[in-house]
VMD Tcl script that builds the backbone (N, CA, C; Angstrom):
set m [mol new atoms 327]
animate dup $m
set s [atomselect $m all]
$s set {name element resname resid chain x y z} {
  {N N MET 1 A 10.495 37.048 -9.445}
  {CA C MET 1 A 9.621 35.984 -9.023}
  {C C MET 1 A 10.424 34.892 -8.322}
  {N N PHE 2 A 9.834 34.367 -7.288}
  {CA C PHE 2 A 10.460 33.266 -6.580}
  {C C PHE 2 A 10.019 31.961 -7.207}
  {N N PRO 3 A 10.931 30.992 -7.296}
  {CA C PRO 3 A 10.524 29.698 -7.853}
  {C C PRO 3 A 9.571 28.982 -6.897}
  {N N VAL 4 A 8.631 28.260 -7.446}
  {CA C VAL 4 A 7.691 27.491 -6.642}
  {C C VAL 4 A 8.357 26.178 -6.253}
  {N N ILE 5 A 8.467 25.971 -4.958}
  {CA C ILE 5 A 9.078 24.739 -4.460}
  {C C ILE 5 A 7.966 23.732 -4.219}
  {N N LYS 6 A 8.048 22.610 -4.908}
  {CA C LYS 6 A 7.034 21.572 -4.780}
  {C C LYS 6 A 7.351 20.702 -3.570}
  {N N ARG 7 A 6.348 20.451 -2.761}
  {CA C ARG 7 A 6.522 19.625 -1.565}
  {C C ARG 7 A 6.688 18.167 -1.971}
  {N N GLN 8 A 7.562 17.463 -1.277}
  {CA C GLN 8 A 7.729 16.041 -1.540}
  {C C GLN 8 A 6.518 15.284 -1.005}
  {N N ARG 9 A 6.231 14.146 -1.638}
  {CA C ARG 9 A 5.053 13.364 -1.299}
  {C C ARG 9 A 5.480 12.042 -0.652}
  {N N ILE 10 A 4.753 11.679 0.406}
  {CA C ILE 10 A 4.990 10.427 1.120}
  {C C ILE 10 A 3.680 9.645 1.139}
  {N N ALA 11 A 3.760 8.329 0.978}
  {CA C ALA 11 A 2.590 7.461 1.062}
  {C C ALA 11 A 2.621 6.725 2.395}
  {N N MET 12 A 1.506 6.794 3.130}
  {CA C MET 12 A 1.352 6.063 4.389}
  {C C MET 12 A 0.287 4.993 4.160}
  {N N VAL 13 A 0.652 3.735 4.321}
  {CA C VAL 13 A -0.261 2.620 4.089}
  {C C VAL 13 A -0.457 1.892 5.411}
  {N N GLY 14 A -1.725 1.660 5.765}
  {CA C GLY 14 A -2.004 0.930 6.989}
  {C C GLY 14 A -3.294 0.146 6.884}
  {N N TYR 15 A -3.261 -1.090 7.340}
  {CA C TYR 15 A -4.464 -1.914 7.357}
  {C C TYR 15 A -5.228 -1.577 8.634}
  {N N THR 16 A -5.758 -0.368 8.670}
  {CA C THR 16 A -6.505 0.171 9.792}
  {C C THR 16 A -7.394 1.276 9.258}
  {N N THR 17 A -8.234 1.844 10.113}
  {CA C THR 17 A -9.013 3.007 9.699}
  {C C THR 17 A -8.347 4.259 10.250}
  {N N PHE 18 A -8.347 5.311 9.477}
  {CA C PHE 18 A -7.641 6.536 9.866}
  {C C PHE 18 A -8.261 7.165 11.106}
  {N N GLN 19 A -9.577 7.192 11.208}
  {CA C GLN 19 A -10.250 7.885 12.298}
  {C C GLN 19 A -10.056 7.219 13.652}
  {N N THR 20 A -9.782 5.926 13.675}
  {CA C THR 20 A -9.705 5.198 14.947}
  {C C THR 20 A -8.283 4.872 15.381}
  {N N ASP 21 A -7.290 5.282 14.633}
  {CA C ASP 21 A -5.910 4.929 14.982}
  {C C ASP 21 A -5.106 6.190 15.283}
  {N N PRO 22 A -4.888 6.497 16.559}
  {CA C PRO 22 A -4.167 7.730 16.899}
  {C C PRO 22 A -2.712 7.734 16.441}
  {N N ARG 23 A -2.098 6.552 16.320}
  {CA C ARG 23 A -0.710 6.508 15.852}
  {C C ARG 23 A -0.604 6.986 14.414}
  {N N LEU 24 A -1.526 6.544 13.575}
  {CA C LEU 24 A -1.521 6.959 12.182}
  {C C LEU 24 A -1.815 8.449 12.069}
  {N N ILE 25 A -2.771 8.937 12.835}
  {CA C ILE 25 A -3.091 10.367 12.824}
  {C C ILE 25 A -1.874 11.182 13.245}
  {N N ARG 26 A -1.181 10.735 14.278}
  {CA C ARG 26 A 0.005 11.446 14.769}
  {C C ARG 26 A 1.120 11.434 13.729}
  {N N HIS 27 A 1.375 10.286 13.091}
  {CA C HIS 27 A 2.426 10.211 12.077}
  {C C HIS 27 A 2.135 11.137 10.907}
  {N N VAL 28 A 0.897 11.127 10.426}
  {CA C VAL 28 A 0.534 11.975 9.301}
  {C C VAL 28 A 0.654 13.448 9.683}
  {N N GLY 29 A 0.210 13.809 10.879}
  {CA C GLY 29 A 0.325 15.197 11.340}
  {C C GLY 29 A 1.761 15.678 11.406}
  {N N LYS 30 A 2.650 14.823 11.897}
  {CA C LYS 30 A 4.065 15.205 11.977}
  {C C LYS 30 A 4.679 15.366 10.590}
  {N N LEU 31 A 4.295 14.513 9.651}
  {CA C LEU 31 A 4.826 14.636 8.292}
  {C C LEU 31 A 4.355 15.914 7.622}
  {N N VAL 32 A 3.091 16.280 7.818}
  {CA C VAL 32 A 2.570 17.513 7.219}
  {C C VAL 32 A 3.261 18.715 7.828}
  {N N LYS 33 A 3.473 18.711 9.151}
  {CA C LYS 33 A 4.179 19.816 9.803}
  {C C LYS 33 A 5.627 19.911 9.339}
  {N N SER 34 A 6.205 18.787 8.929}
  {CA C SER 34 A 7.590 18.779 8.447}
  {C C SER 34 A 7.709 19.221 6.996}
  {N N GLY 35 A 6.583 19.460 6.321}
  {CA C GLY 35 A 6.620 19.994 4.970}
  {C C GLY 35 A 6.376 18.992 3.867}
  {N N PHE 36 A 5.731 17.884 4.171}
  {CA C PHE 36 A 5.446 16.874 3.156}
  {C C PHE 36 A 3.961 16.860 2.820}
  {N N ASP 37 A 3.636 16.428 1.611}
  {CA C ASP 37 A 2.269 16.055 1.249}
  {C C ASP 37 A 2.156 14.559 1.515}
  {N N VAL 38 A 1.024 14.117 2.036}
  {CA C VAL 38 A 0.882 12.724 2.450}
  {C C VAL 38 A -0.323 12.105 1.759}
  {N N ASP 39 A -0.114 10.962 1.122}
  {CA C ASP 39 A -1.198 10.128 0.605}
  {C C ASP 39 A -1.436 9.028 1.631}
  {N N VAL 40 A -2.634 8.972 2.190}
  {CA C VAL 40 A -2.980 7.986 3.213}
  {C C VAL 40 A -3.835 6.905 2.554}
  {N N VAL 41 A -3.345 5.668 2.588}
  {CA C VAL 41 A -4.085 4.540 2.026}
  {C C VAL 41 A -4.438 3.621 3.190}
  {N N THR 42 A -5.721 3.645 3.585}
  {CA C THR 42 A -6.182 2.837 4.706}
  {C C THR 42 A -7.539 2.232 4.372}
  {N N LEU 43 A -8.077 1.505 5.320}
  {CA C LEU 43 A -9.408 0.941 5.157}
  {C C LEU 43 A -10.462 2.027 5.341}
  {N N ALA 44 A -11.549 1.917 4.619}
  {CA C ALA 44 A -12.682 2.813 4.824}
  {C C ALA 44 A -13.424 2.383 6.080}
  {N N SER 45 A -14.036 3.330 6.751}
  {CA C SER 45 A -14.776 3.032 7.965}
  {C C SER 45 A -16.266 3.118 7.700}
  {N N SER 46 A -16.987 2.086 8.117}
  {CA C SER 46 A -18.436 2.123 7.958}
  {C C SER 46 A -19.088 2.941 9.072}
  {N N GLU 47 A -18.410 3.089 10.217}
  {CA C GLU 47 A -18.947 3.858 11.341}
  {C C GLU 47 A -18.830 5.354 11.113}
  {N N PHE 48 A -17.711 5.775 10.563}
  {CA C PHE 48 A -17.462 7.185 10.313}
  {C C PHE 48 A -17.671 7.434 8.828}
  {N N GLY 49 A -17.858 8.668 8.465}
  {CA C GLY 49 A -17.992 8.997 7.054}
  {C C GLY 49 A -16.650 8.942 6.353}
  {N N ARG 50 A -16.672 9.223 5.084}
  {CA C ARG 50 A -15.430 9.265 4.315}
  {C C ARG 50 A -14.609 10.465 4.750}
  {N N GLU 51 A -13.345 10.239 5.002}
  {CA C GLU 51 A -12.442 11.308 5.391}
  {C C GLU 51 A -12.226 12.214 4.181}
  {N N SER 52 A -12.329 13.508 4.364}
  {CA C SER 52 A -12.185 14.425 3.234}
  {C C SER 52 A -10.731 14.860 3.078}
  {N N ASP 53 A -10.325 15.062 1.838}
  {CA C ASP 53 A -8.964 15.496 1.543}
  {C C ASP 53 A -8.753 16.924 2.042}
  {N N THR 54 A -7.517 17.211 2.431}
  {CA C THR 54 A -7.142 18.573 2.788}
  {C C THR 54 A -6.083 19.024 1.801}
  {N N GLU 55 A -5.493 20.164 2.077}
  {CA C GLU 55 A -4.500 20.694 1.145}
  {C C GLU 55 A -3.274 19.792 1.030}
  {N N HIS 56 A -2.860 19.185 2.126}
  {CA C HIS 56 A -1.628 18.398 2.122}
  {C C HIS 56 A -1.850 16.914 2.423}
  {N N ILE 57 A -3.083 16.494 2.657}
  {CA C ILE 57 A -3.386 15.087 2.942}
  {C C ILE 57 A -4.434 14.607 1.945}
  {N N HIS 58 A -4.128 13.497 1.270}
  {CA C HIS 58 A -5.057 12.911 0.304}
  {C C HIS 58 A -5.352 11.479 0.741}
  {N N PHE 59 A -6.632 11.121 0.793}
  {CA C PHE 59 A -7.051 9.817 1.287}
  {C C PHE 59 A -7.447 8.903 0.137}
  {N N PHE 60 A -7.010 7.653 0.230}
  {CA C PHE 60 A -7.405 6.590 -0.689}
  {C C PHE 60 A -7.908 5.449 0.187}
  {N N LEU 61 A -9.190 5.135 0.077}
  {CA C LEU 61 A -9.814 4.125 0.929}
  {C C LEU 61 A -10.380 3.026 0.048}
  {N N PRO 62 A -9.579 2.012 -0.294}
  {CA C PRO 62 A -10.001 1.028 -1.292}
  {C C PRO 62 A -11.084 0.062 -0.835}
  {N N MET 63 A -11.191 -0.227 0.473}
  {CA C MET 63 A -12.153 -1.230 0.916}
  {C C MET 63 A -12.407 -1.087 2.406}
  {N N THR 64 A -13.410 -1.775 2.912}
  {CA C THR 64 A -13.673 -1.817 4.346}
  {C C THR 64 A -13.241 -3.176 4.892}
  {N N ARG 65 A -13.026 -3.208 6.184}
  {CA C ARG 65 A -12.675 -4.479 6.838}
  {C C ARG 65 A -13.925 -5.335 6.898}
  {N N ARG 66 A -13.819 -6.577 6.423}
  {CA C ARG 66 A -15.011 -7.415 6.301}
  {C C ARG 66 A -14.963 -8.667 7.152}
  {N N TYR 67 A -13.941 -8.877 7.938}
  {CA C TYR 67 A -13.768 -10.205 8.519}
  {C C TYR 67 A -14.139 -10.295 10.004}
  {N N GLU 68 A -15.169 -9.685 10.436}
  {CA C GLU 68 A -15.571 -9.829 11.831}
  {C C GLU 68 A -15.996 -11.275 12.093}
  {N N ARG 69 A -15.228 -11.974 12.886}
  {CA C ARG 69 A -15.490 -13.373 13.283}
  {C C ARG 69 A -15.607 -14.312 12.087}
  {N N GLN 70 A -14.690 -14.199 11.183}
  {CA C GLN 70 A -14.658 -15.114 10.048}
  {C C GLN 70 A -13.454 -16.028 10.184}
  {N N SER 71 A -13.338 -16.929 9.240}
  {CA C SER 71 A -12.249 -17.910 9.290}
  {C C SER 71 A -10.919 -17.252 8.938}
  {N N ARG 72 A -9.851 -17.942 9.246}
  {CA C ARG 72 A -8.510 -17.443 8.916}
  {C C ARG 72 A -8.332 -17.287 7.414}
  {N N PHE 73 A -8.931 -18.178 6.662}
  {CA C PHE 73 A -8.833 -18.100 5.205}
  {C C PHE 73 A -9.437 -16.789 4.689}
  {N N ASN 74 A -10.597 -16.397 5.218}
  {CA C ASN 74 A -11.227 -15.147 4.797}
  {C C ASN 74 A -10.392 -13.931 5.191}
  {N N ILE 75 A -9.741 -14.012 6.346}
  {CA C ILE 75 A -8.863 -12.916 6.772}
  {C C ILE 75 A -7.694 -12.784 5.800}
  {N N ILE 76 A -7.113 -13.899 5.400}
  {CA C ILE 76 A -5.999 -13.873 4.441}
  {C C ILE 76 A -6.457 -13.311 3.097}
  {N N ILE 77 A -7.655 -13.698 2.665}
  {CA C ILE 77 A -8.203 -13.167 1.411}
  {C C ILE 77 A -8.368 -11.651 1.501}
  {N N ASP 78 A -8.857 -11.140 2.634}
  {CA C ASP 78 A -9.000 -9.691 2.809}
  {C C ASP 78 A -7.645 -8.988 2.747}
  {N N TYR 79 A -6.637 -9.556 3.391}
  {CA C TYR 79 A -5.293 -8.975 3.309}
  {C C TYR 79 A -4.800 -8.951 1.860}
  {N N CYS 80 A -5.052 -10.018 1.129}
  {CA C CYS 80 A -4.617 -10.078 -0.271}
  {C C CYS 80 A -5.335 -9.034 -1.122}
  {N N TYR 81 A -6.649 -8.886 -0.930}
  {CA C TYR 81 A -7.391 -7.846 -1.654}
  {C C TYR 81 A -6.837 -6.458 -1.342}
  {N N PHE 82 A -6.618 -6.186 -0.060}
  {CA C PHE 82 A -6.101 -4.873 0.335}
  {C C PHE 82 A -4.729 -4.629 -0.283}
  {N N THR 83 A -3.856 -5.627 -0.231}
  {CA C THR 83 A -2.522 -5.491 -0.810}
  {C C THR 83 A -2.597 -5.234 -2.312}
  {N N PHE 84 A -3.479 -5.923 -3.001}
  {CA C PHE 84 A -3.643 -5.720 -4.438}
  {C C PHE 84 A -4.121 -4.299 -4.747}
  {N N PHE 85 A -5.136 -3.816 -4.013}
  {CA C PHE 85 A -5.637 -2.465 -4.244}
  {C C PHE 85 A -4.588 -1.410 -3.910}
  {N N VAL 86 A -3.838 -1.628 -2.844}
  {CA C VAL 86 A -2.772 -0.691 -2.481}
  {C C VAL 86 A -1.717 -0.637 -3.578}
  {N N MET 87 A -1.353 -1.798 -4.108}
  {CA C MET 87 A -0.358 -1.838 -5.181}
  {C C MET 87 A -0.827 -1.022 -6.384}
  {N N ILE 88 A -2.075 -1.187 -6.781}
  {CA C ILE 88 A -2.601 -0.447 -7.929}
  {C C ILE 88 A -2.595 1.054 -7.655}
  {N N ILE 89 A -3.039 1.454 -6.472}
  {CA C ILE 89 A -3.090 2.881 -6.127}
  {C C ILE 89 A -1.703 3.489 -6.119}
  {N N LEU 90 A -0.744 2.828 -5.467}
  {CA C LEU 90 A 0.603 3.385 -5.352}
  {C C LEU 90 A 1.318 3.448 -6.701}
  {N N VAL 91 A 1.186 2.417 -7.505}
  {CA C VAL 91 A 1.845 2.420 -8.817}
  {C C VAL 91 A 1.242 3.494 -9.709}
  {N N ARG 92 A -0.091 3.590 -9.723}
  {CA C ARG 92 A -0.740 4.617 -10.542}
  {C C ARG 92 A -0.320 6.021 -10.110}
  {N N ASN 93 A -0.346 6.295 -8.808}
  {CA C ASN 93 A 0.044 7.617 -8.321}
  {C C ASN 93 A 1.513 7.901 -8.580}
  {N N HIS 94 A 2.355 6.903 -8.387}
  {CA C HIS 94 A 3.796 7.105 -8.570}
  {C C HIS 94 A 4.145 7.365 -10.036}
  {N N LEU 95 A 3.486 6.672 -10.941}
  {CA C LEU 95 A 3.810 6.827 -12.358}
  {C C LEU 95 A 3.154 8.044 -13.000}
  {N N PHE 96 A 1.918 8.351 -12.632}
  {CA C PHE 96 A 1.175 9.373 -13.363}
  {C C PHE 96 A 0.947 10.663 -12.592}
  {N N ASP 97 A 1.117 10.672 -11.290}
  {CA C ASP 97 A 0.839 11.876 -10.517}
  {C C ASP 97 A 2.141 12.509 -10.035}
  {N N THR 98 A 2.644 12.060 -8.938}
  {CA C THR 98 A 3.873 12.586 -8.361}
  {C C THR 98 A 4.668 11.426 -7.793}
  {N N ARG 99 A 5.948 11.447 -7.999}
  {CA C ARG 99 A 6.788 10.387 -7.448}
  {C C ARG 99 A 6.861 10.521 -5.931}
  {N N TYR 100 A 6.876 9.366 -5.278}
  {CA C TYR 100 A 6.951 9.349 -3.822}
  {C C TYR 100 A 8.398 9.428 -3.362}
  {N N ALA 101 A 8.631 10.227 -2.332}
  {CA C ALA 101 A 9.939 10.269 -1.701}
  {C C ALA 101 A 10.103 9.083 -0.758}
  {N N LEU 102 A 8.974 8.614 -0.210}
  {CA C LEU 102 A 9.001 7.522 0.757}
  {C C LEU 102 A 7.635 6.851 0.777}
  {N N VAL 103 A 7.632 5.536 0.931}
  {CA C VAL 103 A 6.387 4.786 1.132}
  {C C VAL 103 A 6.537 4.061 2.471}
  {N N HIS 104 A 5.653 4.377 3.421}
  {CA C HIS 104 A 5.685 3.784 4.748}
  {C C HIS 104 A 4.503 2.827 4.879}
  {N N ILE 105 A 4.803 1.548 5.043}
  {CA C ILE 105 A 3.765 0.530 5.145}
  {C C ILE 105 A 3.807 -0.045 6.553}
  {N N LYS 106 A 2.673 0.006 7.225}
  {CA C LYS 106 A 2.584 -0.457 8.597}
  {C C LYS 106 A 1.263 -1.158 8.809}
  {N N GLN 107 A 1.261 -2.254 9.532}
  {CA C GLN 107 A 0.023 -2.979 9.768}
  {C C GLN 107 A -0.839 -2.279 10.805}
  {N N TYR 108 A -0.269 -1.613 11.766}
  {CA C TYR 108 A -1.010 -0.916 12.829}
  {C C TYR 108 A -1.997 -1.836 13.529}
  {N N ALA 109 A -1.544 -2.997 13.932}
  {CA C ALA 109 A -2.453 -3.914 14.627}
  {C C ALA 109 A -2.032 -4.096 16.065}
}
mol reanalyze $m
mol bondsrecalc $m
mol representation Tube
mol addrep $m
């Protein structure tokens, strides 16, 4: 019997929606082709449906972008909420699921 080699896991975090950002899609595609499992933590999209998990890509969508034409204070509050939810997701996954080989955080703005 051959030993089962477990793929390393990488977390990609972006304050953007996965369906509308070609850079994020390209980065995730290259990581999967390179042999990694990828956890994608981004904003949920109200225009598109929920992105479904695949064999090597797992999506975590904690919130939607809410600040269309709002004050700077509300934008900062949204960033803080997103950062808090991302922290909880990454710590929970890292401690109880699989340790991350790399966490890539990008604003994608």
